N, C-alpha and C positions, 0 to 999 in steps of 0.2 A: 482421398483417402484419406479417411480418419486417420489422427496420428497413433502409432505404434505405442499403449501404454509402459512407465519405469518396471513392469516383471521383469519383458525383453532383456535391458542392462543391467540391474540387478543379476539378473539367474547370470548373466555373464559371465561379469565379474568376480562373485563365489563359487561357480561352477570351476572356470581356471583357477579361481587361489586353491582351488581346492584339490584339484588337478598337480597344482606347481609343486605343491606339498606334499603329496604324496607321490611325484616320481625323484626329488629330494632325499625324503624322506627312507626309500625302498634303495634309494644308489648309495647312499650311503651305513645305513644300518638295515639289513634287509630282514634281518630276523626280531626284530622288534617292531617292526613296521605288519610282519604278518601276522606274531601275534596281539594285535593289537587286531587285527582286520577279520580275525575268526575269533575271535575271542567270545567265548559262550556267557551269554545273558537270561537264557530261561533251560532246561535240561526236562522234555515233557515226553508225552507219547506222543502227539496229536499234532503240533508242525512244526517247520524246519527243516534244518537239516538233516540228512541220516548221519545217524550216530557212527554208525562204523566209516562211512566218510570222513565224518569230522574229523573221526581219531585215525587217518590213514595222512589226510593233511595238515592236524595237528602234530602232528607227531611225535615226542618225548616231551613238549608241551601238559598234552593230555593227560599224564597221570595227577599233574597237579591240582585235580577237581574230581571232590567225589561224586558220581552221580547217578551211581545204581542202576538197574535196570529200567535203560528210556529208549525209545528205538532213534527220541529226533532230539535237537537240541537251534533254537534258535541265537546262531551270532547274529556281530555287529556286521556284519556283510548281507546275512541275513534280512534284518531290519531294517536295513536301508534298500537293498535292492528288491526284494521281494516284496515287503508294506512298504514303506513309506514312496518308493517315489512310486507307486500306483496311484496318490495325488498327482504329482506329475504327471502321469499318464489321463490321468484325470482333465486336468486341466488342458490340455492335447485335443481331450474328445471332446470336452463340450465345445472346443474350437468349431473341431469337423462337425459336431453334430448340426450349428450354428448354422456351416456356412452350406450343409447336404438339404437342410428343413425349414430356415427361415425366407421369408421372404427378404430378398433381397441375398440371398447370401452368398458366398464368395463361390461357390460351386458348383453354382444355379445357372442353366439355361446354358447359351452359346458363348455369353462371354466369360467362362473358362474350360471352354470348349480344348483351344491348341494348351494351356500347359496342364491340359489332365490328360493329353498323349502326349507332351514334352517328360509330366511326370514318366511314364512309361517307358520311356527310351531310358532317363536319366535312374532306370531299374532294372531293363534289362542289357542297358549296356556294361552296365560295373563286373552283371552276373558274365554277359561271357567274356569280356576281359579276365577275372578273376577265376574260372575255371578253366579258359582253357591257355594261361599262359602253366596252371597249374598242372594241367595236363601233360603239356610238353618236357616237360620239371620230370617227369615219368609217375610211372605208377604210386612208388613210395610214395611222395611226396602225394598228388593225387590226394590218396584214399585218408593222407594225414588233415589235409588240410580240409577239402570237398563241403565240410559240413555248412563251412566261416563261408558259404557262399551267400549270405543274406549280409554279412557287416558292411559290405564296401556300398549297397543299395541305398544305405542314411542319407537326409541333409541334414543335419540341426538348425532347424529354424529359427533358432537365439544369433548363432556368430551368421548363418548364413543374411536375417534381415540388418542386420549391423556390418559388414561388409559390404552385399551391397547400396545400401546406402551413402558408405565413405567412395562407394566408384562409380554407381550412379547419382548419386544423388538424391534425396527423398523425392521431388518430385518427378522423376524419371517415370515413367507406365512398367519400367523391363523388373521395377520393386516391387507393385504389383502385382506383378506376373510373377515372381523369384519366390513371392508369398504364398501364393494359390501356389504353385508348385508345391512349395515345401509342407505346406498344409499335408497335401494329398499325397506325398510319397510316406508323413508321418500316419496317415492315417492307412495304406495300402502296407507299411512296416507292424502297425498294429496288428492284423490280418497276420501277417507270415505268423509273426512271434504265437499264435493263440495255434496255427495249424501245424507250424514245422517244430517249436521248440520245446514241447512238454515240457512239464517242473519233472515228471516222474511217469510211475505206471498209471495212462487213461480210466476214468471212473468215470463217462459224463454222467452216469443219473447224479450223480454228482450238481451239474448243472442247475437241475430242476430247483436246487436250494436258490440261489443268486434269480432262477424264472420267478421263481414266487414270490421272491424277500422282491425283487423290485416290480413287480406286477399288482401283488398288494398296498406296495409306497405309494402307486401311481393311482388306483384303485380308491383308497382309502380319506389319502389325502388333498388328493388333484382331483381326480374325477369327479369323485362323489360330491365335493364342497362345491365346484362349480355345476352342477346340476342341477343340487339343488334349489343352488343362486338365481336359475334360470328365467328371468322376466323380474328382478330386482335388483334394481343396476345399484344400489348401496352396496350389494355382494359379501350381507354379516357371514354369511358360515366361514365363505373363502379368506377374508378377512382374518378373519377370528385364527384361522389357522395359521396363515402368516405369521402374524403378530406374536401368538402365544407357542403353536410348536416348532415357528422356523426351518430352521433344518437339520431336526431332531430328527426325525421321523426317517428322513431318506439316509441321516448318515446313520444308525442302523440298520437299514436296509443292507447300506453300501459293505459294510461290516458281517454281516450275513452271505452277499452277493463274494466280497472275499474270500472265504472262509470258503464256500462250495467250488472258486475257480481250485486253492489251493490243496483243496482234497480231491478234484475231478483228473491233476494231473496238466491241469493248462496253467501257462505262468501267473499266477496269483498278483502281480504288478497288472493286471489286468482288471482287475476282479472289480473294479468298482465303474468300469465304462457302461454293464449293463442298466446301471441304476437314474445315469447322465438322463438319457428320455422319460423318466418318470419325472423329475423336478420340474415345478412350474419354472417357465422360464418367458422373457421376450415373445414378444408377436415379428420381431423383425430382428434383423442383425447389421451392423454397423462393418464388419471385415475383424479381420483376424486379431484377433486381440488389440482391438480397437479401445484406444481412450474414450471415449465419450460415455464407453459399453458401464463404466462408474458410475453415471448418471440413470443408469436402470438400477431397480429394485425390486426386482423379481427373485426368489428364492436360489437359482442357476447363478445368476450376474452376484448376487450377493457370497455365495459359496462362495464365487470362484477367487472373487477380493481379498474375500478371511482366509482362503488359502493362501493367498500372495508368499506373505514373511518365512510361512512355516516350509513353503516349498523354496523358497530361495536358499534353508540353513541346510533342507535335505539335498540341495544338490551338491551344497558345499559338498558334506560326506557323502557323496556321490562321486565328486570327483576323488575328495580325499580314497576313497578305498577301494577305487577304483581303475585308478590310474597311477599308481604306485606300481611300475613295470621298471627290471632294471634294465641297461644298457645291454645288459652281453646278452637279451633274448631274442635280441633281433633276428629272422631268422627269415625263408623264405614267405611265411604267412605273417611275417612287415611287409613285405613288397605286394606280394599280390593283392593287400587290402588296398594299398597304398595305390596304388596300378589302378584299382578297381574305382576308386574315384577321380583319381587327376588325370585319367586316358575315359575311362569311360562313362562317368560322367558328361563332360563336356559331349562327348560325341556322341551319345545318346539322346539328350537330353537338342542338337542339334540336327540331328537327321533327324526325330522325328518332331520333333518340332519347324522342321523345314517344311518335312509332309505334310503335319497337317495346317499349317497355315497354304499354299501355298496349291498341291497338287490334291487337300480334299477340302483347299478352299476353304480356308477354316477363318484363315487372317488371322493379323496383326495386333494390339493392343494400338491407337494413333501414334502413331511420334519413335513407335519401337524398332529398329531394321534386324533383319534376319541376321548377322554377323553378333547381334547383341546377344542370342540365343548361344552362342558361345562362351561370353562372360559370364554369359547363370550359371552354364552349364562347368566353369570354375568356382562359382562361388559356392553352388551347388554341396561342389563335392569336398565340402569343412562337415565331415560327421559327428564327429565327436561326440553327442551324447548319447546317440539313438546305436553308435557305431559300440562304442564301449559296453552298451547295456547288453547288445546280440551275443559279441563276442562275449561277454560276460555264460551266456544262456549255451554259447555254440557251442564251448568247447568246455570239459573238466579244467580243473583247475591245474597250470602246468606251464611247460614251458610254449608249446603250442598257442596256450593260448593267449598268455602272456606276450607271443609275437605279435598274436593280433591284434591287442590293445597295445602294441607300441604303432601300428600301422593309423588305425582311428585316432591317436595321439598327432604323428605324422601329418597328420591331413590339416592340418592347421597352416599348410604349406600351400594349403590352396588359397590363403591370401593375398600368399607373394605374385601369385600366379593367378591372380582374381587382378591385381591394379597392375600388370602387364601386359595379359589382354585387354583390358581396358584403354592403355594408351597405346600397346597398335594397333586395335581396330578403329581408335581415333571417338571414341564415346562422348560424346555431351554429355557432360553433367549438367541438372536439371534440381535446382535447389524448390523445395517447397514448403 
């Protein structure tokens, strides 16, 4: 298994730092925190938060601004969550794309079968626990929180990877299994976001803009030059495109695709995903976030590594603008999200992983035991990034959203449960 590049470590540090600052700030001076989070950057009638909703959420502070007759406002929160987080999801989407489509892709063939089945358990288990407990708490609670069923299905790739290495050791096959499960989980999460959590009234005709932009970029700047270079080993047209136009055509296509998503009602943070298959890429994959890909100079890998530092900064602000929850917000939604993660994940992953490995005869990686699935389940219960994101789109700003976010933050408790489970189940660390 190739070493995972340092983006993961930096991402983790900055995201946690932003979240910690947000928690402290929101509990010391909540009014100033929310003033900054929803601060208006651009009043317009094209993109952003509905002006009426913003006026209600911002309260009396809204009268400080003169904005005339407009329909939308781009707030600091919208800039990060809806615009710049598209860069983060593009990097995650790139890893999923390579894992599925390229030679030696991690999610291809029989080697990925058991992790994929376990991923299904790691999503169905949390949903069952979340909705099941909510149902028994009564119809009032169920109706208030039911929309958040997808929050505990998330697995934070970066944090899970780091804790998995600490529990199992870098050379343990369970670490690779965990990475496969986490990336498949995120792929499913992207689909859930697109289908079940539209950002507004659906207008699917706008998706044609995304399709045309992506297809046009692929045809004009990828397929056509390669077609014209057939039989010429020097590949002059493709080389000219790569050296002179670089990534710019795909960036323009990405902006158009993002705008199409924003206008269609599908969450715009997913707006860059359709462009990824259009970008020239290597003909093989080294693994999820593999360090070895630094030495690949296809445009897709160059773009990913060029985005690493900007995305690190974006994730700091994502933590800062989303994790600022007052401890007084803790309520039923907090414990439902937490129960879905720390109970539903381990149970679901173990049951489905065991079924895949034995009754379905798909097997486990050499050197991995069935009980290791339980430990993997606890490690995968760290929801954090994507759980926070889903909470922010599942519920409107208010006490239920804040409570659900607190559950996502409390999922860090799975770190301690992971080490305890590893100790009890006698995991043998394998350094590599």
